[in-house]
C-alpha distance (Angstrom), angle and dihedral (degrees) to the residues before:
residue distance angle dihedral
M1 . . .
E2 3.79 . .
Q3 3.81 116.9 .
R4 3.80 115.0 -109.4
K5 3.80 111.9 -110.0
N6 3.73 129.3 -153.3
P7 3.92 104.1 -120.2
Y8 3.81 91.3 -151.9
I9 3.75 93.7 55.3
E10 3.86 91.8 42.8
N11 3.79 87.6 52.7
F12 3.83 90.1 47.9
C13 3.82 89.7 55.6
R14 3.75 91.8 45.6
V15 3.82 92.6 52.4
L16 3.84 91.8 48.7
I17 3.72 91.6 52.2
T18 3.74 97.1 45.5
K19 3.82 90.7 49.0
R20 3.73 89.4 63.1
E21 3.79 107.3 21.2
T22 3.79 113.6 57.3
K23 3.76 102.5 162.0
L24 3.79 104.0 57.3
D25 3.77 123.4 126.6
E26 3.78 115.2 -131.8
E27 3.81 93.6 -99.9
A28 3.83 93.5 52.9
L29 3.82 91.3 46.2
E30 3.75 91.5 52.5
R31 3.89 91.4 49.4
M32 3.83 89.0 50.9
V33 3.74 93.8 47.1
E34 3.83 89.5 50.9
S35 3.81 91.2 48.2
L36 3.79 94.4 47.8
Y37 3.84 92.0 43.8
N38 3.88 89.4 53.8
F39 3.82 89.2 48.9
F40 3.76 91.3 50.2
E41 3.80 92.8 49.3
N42 3.86 89.5 49.8
R43 3.83 91.4 48.5
L44 3.79 92.2 46.9
G45 3.77 93.4 50.8
R46 3.83 90.3 52.4
N47 3.77 91.8 47.4
L48 3.87 92.0 49.0
I49 3.75 91.2 49.5
A50 3.77 92.1 47.9
A51 3.81 88.7 53.2
L52 3.85 92.2 56.0
P53 3.79 119.0 103.7
E54 3.84 110.3 -96.3
E55 3.92 95.5 -102.3
R56 3.74 92.7 51.3
K57 3.82 90.9 45.4
E58 3.83 90.0 52.1
E59 3.83 90.9 48.1
F60 3.87 89.6 51.7
V61 3.89 92.3 48.2
A62 3.87 90.6 47.1
L63 3.85 90.0 53.4
Y64 3.81 91.1 46.2
E65 3.79 93.7 48.3
K66 3.84 89.8 48.0
G67 3.78 88.1 63.1
T68 3.77 97.7 -98.4
R69 3.81 92.1 129.6
D70 3.77 96.5 143.8
L71 3.78 98.2 55.7
D72 3.71 115.1 -168.1
E73 3.80 120.9 -119.1
E74 3.77 91.9 -106.6
T75 3.78 94.7 57.0
V76 3.83 91.6 45.2
N77 3.84 90.3 50.1
R78 3.86 90.2 48.8
L79 3.88 92.2 50.7
F80 3.83 91.4 50.3
A81 3.78 99.1 36.0
E82 3.79 117.2 117.4
Q83 3.81 91.4 2.0
E84 3.79 115.2 134.9
I85 3.73 97.9 -129.1
D86 3.82 118.0 148.8
Q87 3.79 94.7 -135.0
A88 3.75 93.7 -177.6
A89 3.85 89.0 56.6
V90 3.74 91.7 48.9
I91 3.83 92.0 49.4
K92 3.85 89.1 48.1
Q93 3.71 92.8 49.5
T94 3.82 92.2 47.5
M95 3.84 90.6 49.5
Q96 3.77 89.2 53.5
E97 3.82 92.9 46.2
V98 3.80 93.3 48.9
A99 3.78 93.1 47.0
E100 3.77 92.6 48.0
L101 3.81 92.5 48.1
Y102 3.75 91.6 46.0
F103 3.79 94.5 50.9
R104 3.79 93.0 42.3
N105 3.81 89.8 55.1
R106 3.81 96.8 45.3
P107 3.78 126.9 80.9
G108 3.76 116.3 -99.8
E109 3.78 133.2 43.0
G110 3.80 93.3 -11.6
V111 3.87 96.3 -142.0
P112 3.81 131.0 97.2
P113 3.81 113.8 -105.7
W114 3.73 94.7 -108.9
V115 3.81 94.2 58.5
K116 3.78 110.0 97.7
S117 3.82 118.9 -148.6
């Protein structure tokens, strides 16, 4: 079963790549989108965990260290339930981080297009 993808995040990745890479064939573009999407998801997970209160963060780390690396949706929902995390702000922060890292590590200007010199 293929993992569900957020079309907005997938488009975000595609836009970043096409802003910098103009000579990619369709297959290479799709591989890069997939790679950047996976990086984004990883970064978002880290940022959401970092935004948890300390006791919830410790609980997550304990489950992870116990070998429960593929946490089911119910456990994740329980860990994040009733937490006052501004998820939109975390997603925005993650998008900025991913874009800045992507442009910093690509040839060219090294800054996202929205950053004014």
